Structures are given as C-alpha cells and as structure tokens.
N, C-alpha and C positions, 0 to 999 in steps of 0.2 A: 456113361457115354451121353446120355441127354444132355446133364448139365453142363457138359464140355461144348457140345454142340452150341446150346442156347448163348453160352459165354462167348464163343467165338463170333458169332452172329452178333452178338453185341458190340465187340471191338471192331467188326467191319463194319457197321453201322457210325460206331465212332470215328474211324478212317475217312468213313465217305462224308461225314459231317464238316471234317477240317478240311477236306479236298475237292469239296462238291462245286466249287467255283475259286477260278483262280485268283480275283481280288483276295485278299487276308481280311478274313472276319472274325470276331470273337464268337465261336461254337461253343461257349462253356455251358450255356445250360442244355444242349442238346447231349455233349458230352457226360455232362453225370443221369442224364436222363437215360443214357444208351448203358452207361456200367449199372446206373440201378435198377434197370429193367432185367440186364442180364443177372445179376445178382440175387432177384427176387425169383425170377423162374429157375435159375440154377437151384435154389436154395429148398423148392417146392420137391426136389427129385433128392438133395442131397439128404435133407434132415426131415422130409415130412412135416412141412412147414403148417398146410394145410390139411394134413391128413387125423380128423379127431381121435381115429382110433389110437394112433402112434402117440398123440398126447395123453391120452389118456391111459393108455400103457406105462407111460414115464410117471405122470402121477400118482399112479396107486402102486408102482413096483412089479406089476405082472412080467409076464417073460417078456423081454424085450421082441420087437419085430423083428423078423428074418431079415430086413436089409440092414441091420447093423451089424457091419461085418464082424466075424469072429466072436459075436457075442456069446457069451455060455451061461450065465448067471444075471440077476434083475440089477439094473444101473445102481450108483452109488447117488449120494444126496449130492456130493460134489459133480457127477458126473452130470445129473439134475440139471443142476446150477448151471454147468458150462454150455449144454445146450440151449437153455432159455437165456441166459445172454448171449450165445449164437443167434438166436432167433429174432432178440431185441436188437441188436447190431443191422441185421440184415432186413429188418421191418425198416428200422432206421434210413437206412441206407435207400432203401427204395423208395420210401415217401419223400428223401431228400433229392432223390432224383424226379420224381414224378413234379415235386414245390417246383423245380431250376425249369424242368420243362414248361409247366403252366406260365412261368414268369417268362420264358422263352416266347412262348406261343402270344404271350401277349404285347409284348414288343414287337412281334412279328405283324399282329393286327396293327399297332400303330404307325408302321411301317409302311404296309398296304393303305392305310388311310391317307398318308402323305404323298404316296406315288402316284400320281395321274400319269399311265404309259399306254401307248398303242403302237402297232408296229411301224417303223416307217414304209415310206413309198420309194416310187425311183426305179429303176432299170438295173438289172443285173448284170454284171461282167464278169467275164471269167478270163481275164489275163494274167500276169504274173501274180497278181493278187484277185482274189474275188473282191468285188467292190459294187457298190450301189449308188448311183447316180440322180439327180434330181438337175433338171433344168438345162439350158442351151448356153452357149457361148463360151465366154471365159471365166474357168472356174472362181469361184470367190473363198469357199470353205471346203477346208480339207477337217475331218474329225476321226483320230485314234482311240480306240478303245485301249482298256488297260491288259493285264496277265490275266489271261485264261477268258476273255470276252470275246466279243464279235460285233461286226457292226449293228446288230440289234441293239447295243445297248442306248444308242442315239435313236430313239422312236419318233414316232409322229412330231412332236414338238418341236425338232429340230428342223422339219422339213422346210420350215418359214426361211431358213436360212439360205434357200435357194433363190429368195430375192436379192440375195448380195452379189449372186454369181451362181454359175454351177455349182452344186454341191456335190461331194465325192467322200464317200465313206468305205472306205477298205477293212476286209479281215486283216489282220498284223500276217506276217509269214508263220507258219506252223498254228495257227488257230483259227477257229469257226471253220469254213469252206475253203479256207486257202490253202496253197499247199502246203504237207508236212514233209521235208526234205529230212533222210536221216540224220545229217549233221549240217551245220552253217548258221546258228542263230547269234552270232556275235551282232554287234552294234552296225557294224559296216554292212553285215547281210542284212539287217531290217532295211535298214536306211538304202540301200541297192535296190532291194524289191519294192520299197515305196517310190522310189524315183522311177523304176521302170513302169507301174503301174499307171504312175501320173504320165507319161509319157504316151505309153500306149493309149491312153485318154485323151491326149493331146491338151496336157494340162501343160503349159509355155510357164507359168508362174507370172507376176508372184501370188501366193495366196495366206490367206491366215488361217491357222492350223489351229484346230482346237482338239485337246488332249486329255485322256483321264489316265491318271494313276502311271503304270509304266509307260502308256501312251505318251506320256509328258516328255518321257527321256527320248525317245526318239522324235520328238517333233524339234525338241533341242540340239540333237544331233545332226537333225537334217538341215537347219537352220544354223549349224555350224560349219556344216561340209557343203551346201548347199545355197549361199546367202541371196543367188537370183532368186530362188524359189520360194522364198518365205517373206512376205512383208510383217507378221507378225505371230505372235503363239500366245494362246491364251490357255494356261497349265492349272486345269479341276486335279486338287487332290495331289500335289506332285510329290514323290518320295524323293527329295533329295536329302543328300545326308554329305556331312562333312568328310567322311573317309569311310575305307570299306568295314573297319574293326566297326563302327558306329551303325553303319548300316547293318548290319551281319547283327550285331547285339539287339540293336531295335525289333528287328523282326522276330527274333529267336523269342522276344518276350511276349510275341503277340499270342501264342499258344504253344502247346507239342509239336504237333507237326510243323508248324512253322520254324521253330526252333531245329526240326529234323532236316527242312529244306536248305535253313542257312548254313548249318554245320555240315552238310552232306551226308545224314543220318542215311541209315540202309532202310528204315520203313517206310518213308517218304518216298521211296521208287517202288516200293511194293504197293502203297496205296494207289499210286496213279497208275501203275502197271495194273491192276483190279481193274479201275476205271476205264482205261484203253482196252480192255478184253470185253468189258460187259458195261458199253455206254449208257443200254437203254436203262439197265439197272439202277446205274450211279443218275442219270437224270431222275428217275423216279426218287432217288433217294434224295436228291436236292430238292425236290418237292416238298419232301417232310422236313429238311433242317432249314432251307431257306422258302419258307411259304409268302414271306414277305414281297418276293421278286418276281416279276411278271415270269410266267412259263416258258415265253423263247429266250429268254436271258438264262434262266435256269437251264435248260437245254443246251445252249450252246456253252457253257461254263464247261463242260466236259469234253467239247470236241478240241483236243489237243493232245500230241502225245506228253510222255516223260522227258523227253529229249529239247522239243519245244519249250516245254515249261521250264525245264532247269536251266538249261543253259540261256536262255533267255534271261531269267533270275540272275545267273551267274555273271553275265556281262554286261549285262544292265543296272538292274536292282543293286545286287551287292558289291559291283565295280564302283559304284558312288563317283561315278564321272562327268554327272548332271551340273553340280554345282563351276566346273570348270567349263562346260559347253556355254551354259548360260552367261558367266563371265566374259566369252568372246564374242557373242554373238552381238550382232550391231542393230538389232529389230527391237522394237518394243516387246515387252512379256509381263502378263499381267499372271501372277500366281493367287490361285482362287482357292481357299481352305476353310477346314471347317474345326471348330474349339473340340467337336469330340471324334476330329477321326484320331485313330491311335496310329495311322500309320505314318503319316507325315509328322517331321520334325518342325512344330511350328515356330519353335525359338531360332532354328538355323533360317528359316524363310525371312524371319522378320530382320536377321542380320544381312541376308541377301539382298534386301529391299533396300534395307539402308545404305551398304554400300555401294549398289549398282544404281546407277543414275536412268537407265532404261526399264528396270522393274520396279513394277508396282505388286503389292500385296492386297487383299481385298478377303477379310477373314468374317464368315459367318457363323453366329452364336448359334451351337446346338446342333452343326451339321456335321457328319460324317463322313465315309470315305466314299458313299454313293451319292454324292451332294448334286452330280448331274441326274441323277434320277428324282430326288425329292425335293429340288428347286429349278425344273428346267426352264422356269421361266427367269428366273435372274441369270442362269446359264446362257440361254438365247440373248439376253439383252446385253453380256457383257460381250460375245461374239460378235454382234451384231455392230457394237460400239469401237471392236477392232475392225471390223471391215470397212469402216468409215476412211479407216489409212491407205485401202487399195487406191491403185493409180484410175485415173478418169474413164479408162477404158472399159471399167467394171459400173459406170454409174448410170448406166441407161437399163441396168438388169436390177439397181437397188430397187427396194420396196416403198 
C-alpha cells in the first residue's frame, strides 16, 4: 500500500509537471525525476532496499524476512541474483532521475539569470474581460498572452509602451481573472470578447497588437475580422502550421501530455481537472517544476478550466487557420521567433515571410518559447517600431 501511494504521488507530480503552465514546454528532466523518485521510494518498501538486516539475510541464506510473501525456505542463488539485479535497476533509475532533475535545475537557474521581470502596473478593469490599462487618450498597444497565461506575462518592462498611447493588457477569455463560461471558446468567441472589452474601454482603434503564442492567433483573427481596429501585429513565437495534421503532429511530439491534448486523450482532462480542483496545490507544484519563471506567472498558469484550455487549443491552435488569416490581413505583421523554440515551425514561418509582402520574420538565435520574458528589451523595441505606424492622433502620446 505504501509503495502504491508513493508511486501515485510520483505520477501526480508527473502530470502536474506537464500541465502546470498552459504554454507548452519541455518537462523531461522533471518527469524522470518524479518517476525515479517514485521508484526509489517504492523500492524501500517492496524490496527492503535500505534494510541492512534484510540484505544480510539474503547474503547469509538465513530464513527470509517476513515481508517476503509466501516464503517457506531460504532463497536460492537465482533468487538472490534476481533481487540484486532488481535493486541495481531501481538504484540506477533513481540516480538517473536525480541527475535529470539536477540538469533541469541548472537550466532553471540559467533561465532565472536571463529573466528580469517585475509585475506590471496600471489600473485594473472588470469588463467583458479582466484587463489592465496604463495611460490615457487613444490606445496605442494591446498585448495578448498565450494559452494558459494571463496579463502578468507582460511585466513592468512593457509598461514603457504607454508612451505610444494607452496600453491595454487583458486576460483572454477563460484565463487569468477573466470570465470562464462553461462553453464558448471558438475563434469568434475570443475575438468577440476582445472587441467587447476594447469597446468598454473606449478603444476605437487602430492599435498595434503584440501577442505571444496562441495570443498571436487571436491577434491575426482580430485583424482579419476587424481591420479598422488593427494597425499592425507583432507576433512573438507564433504557433502557425500549414494544416491541422501538421499542427497536431508537432504538438504531440513535444511530450506525453501534449500528445494527450493533441489527440484528445483521456489523461489530459484528468490532469487538468485535478488542477482545477486543487489550484493552490497545483500552483505550488508549478513553483517546483518551473522555478525559472516568476511566481505570479506560475500562479496564473493554473487559472483556467479544462473547457477553456481544451476548446481554445482545438479551435485556435489545432485548427491551424492562422496562416490563412495572415495571408488575408492588409496590415504589417512581424513574426518573431527563436531557434530553440520547439513549438514554432520556423520553416513554415520562413515560407510565409517569403511569400507575403506585408510579413517580415525576425529570428533570435538561442531563444525559446518564452522570448518575451528572456528578451523584453528586444520585444519592446519591436512593438515601439510597429507603433510608429499609428495615425497622428497618437503622436502626442509617444515617448
């Protein structure tokens, strides 16, 4: 029973590792750590791995310990070898898990060194969506976070964009502090909620939309459906794919749980359901598995529901319609991606930039899927350049 409980705890950590944040990341080191830890702890009960008396009993062929079920006579040499081999395998697995965890911790420390983040400022609004605004007058820039994120992703470094006009940073529908309806997370639903909050905040447009990950798809859909609202788009780490099979295949290859989400597997819903029922515990797990991220971003990473997550994934990410919207819009679009980002299809982005005259591509060597966090200076510079395209009414607000 003890071993089973420990093993279950290990796999619970495994699921939480994979789903603690909506944006898709590589949790390989922590997965092996969780599995190795579970095996090691279980082995102490199942095999008496750290019980010197038990080991001595086997070595001297004394009567076997009482925990060996059904034992009636001293173990044979083959049995001793089998148990010794099992112990060696368990110890090796545990050490491999610990080593992987050490590697992942080292990577987390490197990420922390690269991320300089402070919480954004401004005024909070409870409208069609929860939103944070900075400044007055015509809106200049709207920032959209990715799947499973919140407006906290855009920290204080982006507050300087208020110099281009009023800065608007909402939580997407179903995420962060925004409403979480039981259904309704299609592309049209997300665009409708976004236009509603902009209307409530008296944003008449046009604005520059800066977006990260899945937020890029909402930005392109907004530009496609409401061209009067959008003057330009800067899309960081855009998950654009040629078609749905390519999208699902690429996401599925990122990890086991990503495969479950991409293929509508049952375990993804179970893991997300656990997080929704135990948000505080899930946030603590997120702090363990993603220590490189700022605490508020980790905390907001579990502020969603399975419906909001899975339907947004299905209707936006997996549907792979972003390329069509991108081709149809008539405003400048800058795609910004990193060479180490496993989510983006860099080859497809290069083809889009080559084929569409209004699209440019900027590639950052060594950047991953959290490029707006690791290079906020470069991201703000890209957004500031795009804001120069805003009409003269914004000129008096620009820094």
